[in-house]
Residue, then its C-alpha position, 0 to 999 in steps of 0.5 A: r364747265e372749264a372743259k366745255i362739257p354740258v352737264i344735265i341734272i336729271d330728276r333731282d335738283i342740286e344746291v350750288e352757289d353758281r347755277n351756271l355750273y350745269t346746263a339744264y335741269v330735267g325733271s318734275d316740278f315738285r312744288k307744282e305737284g304739291e300745289t296741284a294736290v292742295e288745290w284739288l283738296e280745296s275744291l273737294l272740301k268746298t264741294q263737300g261744304r267743309t270750308e268752315e269746319t276744322v280740317r285736321i291734317v297729318h303730313i307724312q314728309g319724304t326724306i328731308g332735304s330732297s327736292a321732292q320733299i321741299g316742293r311738296t311740303a312748301a305747297l302744303e304749308e302755304a295752303v294751311a296758311r291760307n285756309s284758316n280752317w285747316q289744322l296741321i296736327n302732325q308733321e313727321q318724316g316717312d322717308f318715302t318708305r311704306a315701313k317708316a310711314y306705317e310706323v310713324m302713322g301708328t304712333i300718331l294714332q296712339g294719340t288721336k284718331d280725329i284725322d280728316v286728311v293724310y298728305c303723304e309725299n309718295d305712294g310708298e308712304a301712302l300704302g304704309v299710312i293706309d295699313a296703319l289707319e285701317e288696322a286702327g279701324l278707320t276708313c280711307n275714303a274721300n266721302r266718308g273717311v280719311i282723305v289720303i293724298s299721295f304722289d307718284a301714280t305707280r300702278l299699285g298706287l293707282s289701284y288703291c285709288m280705284q278702290g277709293r283708299i287713295a283719294l288723289n294721286v299726283e303723277c311724278n313722271p319717271l319717263q325723263g329719258p326722251y326729254v334728255a335725248e331731245m335736249i342733247q340733240k338740240m345742243e348738238r345742232g347748236e340750239t339753245v335749250e331751256r334752263e329748266k325743263y319740267i316734264d308733263e304730269t297729270l293727276f288721278d283721283c278716286y272719282t275718275v280713275t279707271q282700269k283703262m287709264i292704269n293699263e295705258r300707263g307707260y310705267 
């Protein structure tokens, strides 16, 4: 700041006492991603006529303290608070990896198989969770089994979505370079830039995703 050099934070936010120390943040709105996921789940359960019955949810969190974990966790916890029939039966850290999520899901399954939803905070976790669920004899399917929710929308994650094993995959768009380049060009022209620039993201569910959609992805 003293040298008058603009600093742009990309992909993950940071905690500072003075947010004026950096010029702008470019990346995902992780809270909005989580809200997109829980709103989709609320709509699905309403369509299925499950607004009164107990919905038992397992939550596999990402690395604790990361921006993605904080936002996606907050959205789920708020949704559980406003839906009296939603029951959060387990909340464990999966560390954003397939291996860790497989391990913690396996431990949870030793205690109960009465699970309706598993909310995973990225695709790696979702794949590990599905491995554990299917090994335990459970079906991952939005209509007749465990509803698995994930974030990222990687090609592998979307292929699982096409198979119905991931019910919903909310995009976490990594293509942030063009947004940063545009911001730099604006600053070079002396224009004011947005303090927070959230990138465009969408969602994919098992009912509407197609191979064409996957093939057209930019990553």
